Each structure stands twice: as structure tokens, then as C-alpha cells.
C-alpha positions as CSV (number, residue, x, y, z in Angstrom):
1,D,0.0,0.0,-0.1
2,R,3.0,2.3,0.4
3,I,3.6,2.3,-3.2
4,F,-0.1,3.0,-3.9
5,R,-0.2,5.9,-1.4
6,T,3.0,7.4,-2.8
7,V,1.2,7.2,-6.3
8,L,-1.7,9.3,-5.0
9,A,0.3,11.6,-3.3
10,R,2.1,12.5,-6.6
11,L,-1.2,12.8,-8.4
12,G,-2.1,15.6,-6.1
13,P,-5.7,16.5,-5.0
14,P,-8.6,14.5,-6.4
15,T,-9.7,16.2,-9.5
16,G,-12.3,13.7,-10.9
17,L,-12.3,10.3,-12.5
18,L,-9.3,7.9,-12.4
19,L,-9.0,4.7,-14.0
20,D,-6.5,1.9,-13.0
21,V,-5.9,-0.3,-16.2
22,G,-5.2,-3.9,-14.9
23,C,-6.5,-3.1,-11.5
24,H,-6.3,-6.9,-10.4
25,V,-8.1,-7.2,-7.2
26,G,-9.0,-3.4,-6.8
27,R,-6.6,-2.4,-3.9
28,F,-5.4,0.6,-5.8
29,V,-9.2,1.5,-6.8
30,R,-10.4,1.3,-3.2
31,L,-7.5,3.5,-1.9
32,A,-7.9,6.1,-4.6
33,A,-11.8,6.2,-3.8
34,A,-11.1,6.5,-0.1
35,G,-8.7,9.4,-1.2
36,G,-11.5,11.1,-2.7
37,W,-11.2,10.0,-6.5
38,A,-14.2,8.8,-8.4
39,A,-12.2,5.5,-9.1
40,E,-12.7,2.8,-11.5
41,G,-10.7,-0.1,-12.8
42,V,-10.2,-2.4,-15.8
43,E,-9.6,-6.1,-15.3
44,L,-9.7,-8.5,-18.1
45,N,-10.2,-11.7,-16.0
46,P,-13.8,-12.2,-15.2
47,T,-13.3,-13.9,-11.8
48,T,-10.8,-11.3,-10.8
49,A,-13.0,-8.3,-12.0
50,A,-15.9,-9.5,-10.0
51,F,-13.9,-9.9,-7.0
52,A,-12.3,-6.4,-7.7
53,A,-15.6,-4.9,-8.1
54,A,-16.9,-6.4,-4.6
55,H,-13.6,-5.6,-2.9
56,A,-13.2,-2.2,-4.0
57,G,-17.0,-1.3,-4.1
58,R,-16.4,0.8,-7.5
59,P,-17.1,0.0,-10.9
60,I,-14.6,-2.6,-12.5
61,H,-14.9,-2.9,-16.5
62,R,-13.8,-5.7,-18.6
63,E,-12.6,-3.5,-21.2
64,L,-12.0,0.2,-21.6
65,P,-15.2,2.1,-21.5
66,P,-15.8,3.9,-24.7
67,G,-16.1,7.8,-24.9
68,R,-15.2,8.2,-21.2
69,R,-12.7,10.9,-20.2
70,Y,-10.3,10.5,-17.1
71,A,-8.5,12.9,-15.0
72,A,-5.9,10.3,-14.3
73,V,-5.1,6.9,-15.7
74,T,-2.7,4.5,-13.8
75,L,-1.3,1.2,-15.0
76,L,0.3,0.0,-11.8
77,D,-0.1,-3.8,-11.8
78,V,0.6,-3.8,-15.5
79,L,3.7,-2.0,-15.3
80,E,4.8,-4.0,-12.5
81,H,5.1,-7.0,-14.5
């Protein structure tokens, strides 16, 4: 969680909608939402996406939502690999 909190601090104050691509189980989505962001995630694995939605309490998409605009986009669990 320390790395996630560092990322949130670098993003600055919440300014709207944040998308975490490859959100896995939704930990960063949950932390971002708790920090004031309107956070959502994208997770391709259907089982993991369902778990993430329940865990984060926020929308978790199976693909990028068309036409949405985001104030911030992260790929933390993607770049980590």
C-alpha cells in the first residue's frame, strides 16, 4: 500500500475520474476512492474483475469504456510486470 499511497500523493488532490488499468483485485481503486477520487478499474479476467468490484465497491470494467474521459489513468499492476 505504501507504493499506492505514494502514487496518490504524486497525483495531487483528487480532480475527478481516475481509471486504473489492470486493476487486479482493486486495491488501488479502493485506496483512490477513499482518497476522494471517483475511481474505476479495468480488469480482463472475469473472476478477478468480479472480486475487484466487490472488494473496491467501485465500477470495474472488463474493457476500456468507450467515450469516457479521465483526469488520471494508472497502470500500476501492468507496469509492475
